[in-house]
N, C-alpha and C positions, 0 to 999 in steps of 0.2 A: 727667803726674801728678807729684805731688811726689816720688815715688820716682825718677822719671826726670830731673826737673829740680831735684833737691835742691841747694840752694846750699851745703850743708855739705860742704866738700871734705875728702878724706883728706889729712892732712899730707904735703906733698911732701918727698922726700928731697933734702937738699943735701949738698955735699961735707963740711961740718963737722958735720952732725947726722945723717948717714945711719945710723950704727950705733945711735945712741941711739933714733932713731925706730923702727928695725927691732925693737928690744927691747921696744917698747910693745905691749901686748895690743890696745889700741884701734886701732892701725894695722892689725894683722892682721885684726881683726873688720871694720873699714871701714864703709862706708855702702852703701845699695842702689846697685848699678851698679858698685861698686868694692870687692870683698871679697877681699883678697889670700889669706886662709887658704882660703876656698872655691875660689878659682881654682887654687891649688896642689893641693888635694884632687881637684878635677875633672880636672886635667891628669894626675895619677897614675892616677886611675880609668880615663880614656880610654886612656892608654898601656898600662896593664895588660891591658885588654880586647883591645887590638889585638895585643899580643905573645903572649898566652896561646894555647895550641894550639887548633886548630879542633875543636869538639865533634863526636863521632862521628855524632850524629843530624843535625847540619847537613851533614856530608860526605855521608852517605847520601841526604839530600834532594836534593842537587845532581844525582845520577845516577838518581833515581827516575823511572820512566816515567809521564808525564802525571799528576803529583801533583794531588790534589784541592785546589782553591783557587789553583792557579798561574795566572799570566797570562803565557803563553809567546808568543814570536814565532811567526808562522805558519810551518808546516813543520817545527817543532822539537817534541821530546817530553820534553826534560829541561832543567833550569835551566842546565846547562853549555852545551848547544847553543844555547839561547835567548840567553844572555848573550854568548857568543862571536859570535853573529850580530849582536847589538846593537852590540858593540864592534869588530867586524871583526878579532877576535883568535883565538888558538888556546890559550886557557888550559886548564889541567888542572882537574879537579874540586876539588882542594885549593885552587888559586888562586882559583877562583870562590867557594868557601866562605869564603876569607879576606876577599874583598870584602863578602860578606854579613855577616860578623862585624864588619867595620868599620862597616857601616851600622847594625847593632844597637847597637854602642858609641856611635855618633853619636846614635841615638835617645834613649838614656838620658842621655847627657851634655847634649844640648840641652834635654831635659825638665827636668833638674836646674837648668840655667842659667836657663830661663824661670821656674821655680818659686822659685828662691832669689835671683834678680837678682844673681848673683855678678859678672856683667858687664852692661853696658847691654843692653836688649832688641835694639837695633839691631846691637850687636856679635855677639850670638848669632845673629841672622838671617844676618849675613855669614859667621860661623863655619861654618854649614852648607854654604854654597857653597865656602868655602875647603877644607874637608875633602873635598868631592866632587871638587874640582879636584886637590888634592894626591895623593889616592889613585886618581885616574882612575876613579872609580866609574861615571861615565856619560861618553859622548862629550862633548867640550867644548861643542858647540852644543846638545846635548840638555839640559845643565845650565841654559843660558839659557832654553830652552823650558819646563823644569820650573818655573822661577821666574816665568814669565809665563803661567801657565794662565789660563783664562777667569775663574775665581773671583777671581784677583788683580786683573784688569782691573775686575771688578765692584766689588770693595771700593774701589779707587781712585776709580772713577767715581761710585759711590753717595755717597761722602764729599764729592765735589765738588758733586753735585746737592743734597745736604742743606745744604751751605754756601750754595748759591744760594737755596734755600728760606728759610734763616735770614736771609741778607743782604737779601733783598727784603721781608721781613716777611710772606711767605706762610705761615710757620709759625703765626702767630697765628690766622689764619682756620681753618687745618686743625686746630689745637688745639681751637678752640671747637667745631668740627664733631664731633670725636672724643670730647672730654672735657667738653663743655658740660653734661652731665646727671649727671656724677659729683660727688656732694656732698662726700665726704671720703675719707680714706685707706682706710677700710674698704671703701667701694664700689670704690675703685681696685684693691685686691688681690682682690676677689671678682668683681664684675660685669665690670670691664674686663679682668682677667686671663683670665677664661673666654672673653670675646669675642675677645680677641687670640689665644689658643691655638687656638680653633676656626678662625679666619680663617687662621692660619699653616698649617693642614692643606690649604688649597686655593690660597692665594696665596703669593707669595714672602715667606717669613718674614724674610729679610734686608732686603727693601725696607720691610717694615712697621717693623722696628726702626730703620732709617735715617730713616724718616719721623717716628717718634715722638721720637727723641732731641732734636731742636731744640725740639719742643713741651714736653717734660718739663723742659728747661732753664728755660723760663719758670716752670714750677711750682716748680722748685728755687730759683730766684732769689727768687720771692715768698715761699716758705716760710722761707728764711733771713732775709729782711727782717722777717717777722713774729716770728721767734724772736730777732731782734736779734743774729744771729751772722753772721760772714763765711763760715763754711763748716760744713756739717753732714754728716759722713760717713754717718750712719745714714739720713738722708733720701736721699742719693745712692744708697746701697745699695738702699733700698726701691724707688726709681724706676727706676734703670738696670739693676741686676742683676735686678730683678723682671721687667722686660719681656724680658730675655734668657732667664730661666728659663721664662717663660710661652710665648715663641715657640719655644724649643727643644722643649718637650714636645708642642707642637702637631703635630710631624711625624708622629705616629702616626695622625692622623686619616684620611688618604687616601693613595693612591699618587701623587697629583698633586704632592707635594713634590719629586719627582724623585730623583736620586742614589740614596740608600740604598734607597728604596722600589722604584724602577724596577729596580735590580739584583736585589732579592729576588724581584720578580714574574717576572723572567727565569729565575731559578734554579728557581722553582716549575714553570714551564713545562718546563724541562729535565728535571724528574722526572715529567713527564706528570701534574702536578697543578696546572694553571693556576688562578689566583685572579682573580676579576673585581673591577672597581672597587667595586661594591656590596658584595661579600663582604668586601673589605678594610675598608671603612667599618663593616660590621657588627661586626667584631672590634676595630677600632681607634678609631673615633670616640667611643664611650661612655667610654673611659678618659681622653680629653683633658680634659673639664671636671673630672674627679676629680683629675687631676694638677695642673691649673691652680689649683684651690682649695687643694690641698695646698701648692703653692709659695707661694700668697698667705698662707695661715694661718701657715706657717713664718716667712716674712719679717716678717709683721705682729707675730707674737709676739716675735721677736728684737729688733726695732728700735722698736716702738711706744712703749715706756716711755722710750726715749731721745729721743723727739720730743715736747716738752712742750705743743704746741698741736695743735688739730685743724685741719688745712689743708683749706679748702673749695676744691677744685679747680675747681668750676663757677664760683665767684665770681672766681677768678684768671683764668680764660679770658675771662669777660665783661669784666673790667677791661682786658685786653689788646686787646680789639677795640673798646672804646668810642672813638668819634670817629675810627675808622680810615678812614672814607670809602669810596667805591667803588674797586674794583680798577682800577689803571691803570699805565701805564709799565712799568718793569722787573718789577713784581709780576705784572702781567697776562701779560707775555711768559713769565715763569717758570711761571705756572699753565698756560699752553698747552703749554709744553715738558714739564711734569710729567705732564699728561694724555697727551701723546704717548708719554712713557716707559712709562706703564702699559700703553698699547696695544701698544707694541713688546715689552714683557715677556710679555704674554699671548699674542700672536699670532705673534711672530717670534723668540722666544728659542730655539726648537728649531733654527732655521736659522742664526741669528747669535750665539746664546749670550747669557747675561745680561750678560757683560762687553762684548760687541760692541754690543748695543743701548744700553747705558748710555754707552758711549764716543761714540756718535752724538749723543746729547743733550748731552753735555759739549761737543762741538765746536760745536753750535748755540748753547749758552750763551755761548761765547766770541764767535762770529760776530755774535750779536744784542746783544752788549755788556751782557749781564746781569752778568757778572763779567769782570774783567780777568785776564790770565794770572797776574799777581802775586797777586791775591786768591785765585785757585784754588790756587796753590802754598801759600799760607798756610793754607788750609782743609783740605789733604790732608796729614796727618802721614806722612811717608815711612816712619818706623819701624814703624808699624802695618801699612802695606801690605807691607813686607818681612817682617813677622812671619808673615803668612799665606803669603807667597811661599816663605819658608824651610821652613815646614811642608809645603807642596805638593811642593817639591823633594825633601825627605827621604822623603816618601811614595812618590814615583816610584822613588827609589833602592832603598828597602826592597822594593818590589814587583818590580823588575827583577832584583835579585840573589837573591830568595827569602828575604831576612831577615824580612819581614813574616809569611810563612807559617811559618817556623821558630819565631818568637815565639809565634804562635797555637798551634801544636802543643805547644810546650814548656809553655805555661801550662795547657793542658788536661791534659797528662800529670801536672802537679803537683797537680791537684785530687784530693781524696779520692774514691774510687770511689763512695761513697754519693751524691754529687751529680752523678754522670755516668750514673746509671741511673734508669730510670723517669721520672716527672714531674719529678724534681729536676734533670734535664738542663736545664730552663728556667733554673734558678738559675745553673748553670755557664755557659751560653751568654750570659746577660744580664750576668753579672759581667765576663766577659772582654771582651765587646763594649764595655761601658761604659769599661773601663780603656783599651782601645786607641783608642776614638773621642775621648778627651780629648787625644790627641797626634797623631792623624791625622784627615783629613776623614771625615765619616760614610760617604760613598760608598766611600772606600778601605777603611775598616774592615769594612764589610759585604762588599765585594768579596773581601777576603782571608779573612775568617772564615767567611762563608756556606758555601762548598763544603766546609770542614773540619767544620763542626758538623752540617750537614743529614744526612749519612749516619748520624750518631749517633742520629737520631730512630728509625730502624728498629731499631737495636741496643737502644735503651732502651724500645722499645714505645710511643713517643709519636707523636702525629700530626705529620707533616712541617710542617704550617702552624704548629703551636704553637712549634716550635723556630725556624722561619724568622721568624715575627712577633716572637718574643722578641728575636731578633738585631736585626731592623730597628728595633723600638721602642726598645730600649735604646741604639741608636746616636744617639738624640736627647738622651741625658742627659749631654752634654758641658758640664757646668756649672762645672767646677773649673779649667779652663785657658783662657787667652785664645785660644790657637790651636785650641781644641776645635771651635768653630763660627764661621762668618762673623758670626753675631749678636754673639757675645762680642767679636770684634775690632772691629766697628763701634761698639758701645756703649763699649768701652774707649777708642776713639779720640775719639768725639764728646762724651763726658761731660766737658766742660771748663768751668771757671768762666767765666761770660759776661763778667766784668769783667777778670780777670787772665789768663785762658787756661790756668790750671793744671789738670791732670787731676784729676778728682774720684774716680776709682777707681784702685786699684793692682792689680798682679798678685796680691799677697797677699790682697786682698779676694776675688778669684775663688776662691782656694783655701779661705780661711777660711769663707766663706759658701756656696761651691759644693759642697764635699765633703758637708756634711749634706744639701744638696738632692739630691745623687746617691743617698744612702742612702734618702731619702724616696721618690724616684722609683722606685727598685728595689723598695722595700717595697710601693708601690701596684701595680706590675706583678705582683709575686709574689702579692699578695692577689687580684688579678683572675684570675690563672692558676689558683690553687689553691682559692680560696673564692668567687670572684666570678662574673660573668656568663659567663665562658668555659665554665663547667661546665654552663650551660643552653643554649648555642648548639649548633647542629648542626655536626659536623665531617665533611665528605664522606669516603666510603670511598676 
């Protein structure tokens, strides 16, 4: 993206002009990726948080017996014992609490770095690992494992596969199959958004986004040509952020999306109130098209007036497949491997993971000479892969030290009592889950928050499923941060100008357009919970 590859450099200091440059406000403000004033402020912020005394609530959490929401090592019952077993150490409760405090400081510092681009995204990703190493938050080898979780392999692999689809021209055929009947942008944000969101509840939403990005690049390129412009920020936002938002909200549809849903299903069973696949769909699937239409209407209203022409997507798809001829050579081999990948995702991802199955296909792409190693390197931006890797590593550290659970409890304690009682508990739970899931993976967010908020259902006199489903559904509303979902990371990486290779979306775009999308998503959830169909469905005793 232009924010990352900005050619406008901050004036460098030389021996003769150092003091004069330092006195210039423009130097301190800087440019995206190099903002000296923000860097200084964030350094002071992090240092202050590390040096300040450990909060009493955090210290007491370290010695609490079997705290709700904790993920402790087997055979241990407190964070102190669990962390010492992980590290092979004998730290005191205060020392373990200090490590948790460092993780919380890292969470907020990294979030601010990602949001403000005070330093390059790649530097922020490395910063997470550096802090984990310097403060020995995790065992050395465990830091590497945290950076190479299955989700990270999946992102790297799916970017390579998408590159192969685009390189061989297979994306044109797929685009015509998916979008050949969509006449204009209105149909795209209504019919197609709803179809995509519903599909994302049953199939890998990440794979759907990765498949669509190369296709939508064709639409973007043709749209810019018709508008006689080199670049259209608003068209890029509508196309690429649009599919992110639609795919994100589709996670409410069924428990099949894995991660967040599977964890909540397990929690329900632990409370002797198991929920079936059909029951989950009864409460969750009807909200999906409502959310998708809301996302489409919001984006269409925001950007439609900035796009002066009506882009006929169907015609663009037809133009791209005219004279393409029969499938053969590399394109045919890529189609076979793509079909194999879908089979592996559906039937073998439980055994080998999404990352493992995708890596198999990447290897076959290289062996079958669909792509060269150099081409694959060029198609997989390492900064985006590390972006999600850093977020995963930070999530592991927060979970292991108890920092994540402390943040969850602290937030709930800050809320007014009025929204932690009765049906309003749904508001509190969804607000907090949405906040956390924009900086952690959805599964990690539900895993940390679920056990904390579920007991509040009985205290508030609300059905357990309402609280749990509100938590699981709102973990899908990670629209504002690139690290919020794999969907965001993939779209951010793949939305690049077909001719120049410049990124079409910035981190700021996710924040600017994503924050209102979060508000709309929460409003829809609350509307359904308080005034909608949830009030007419049966809730088991």
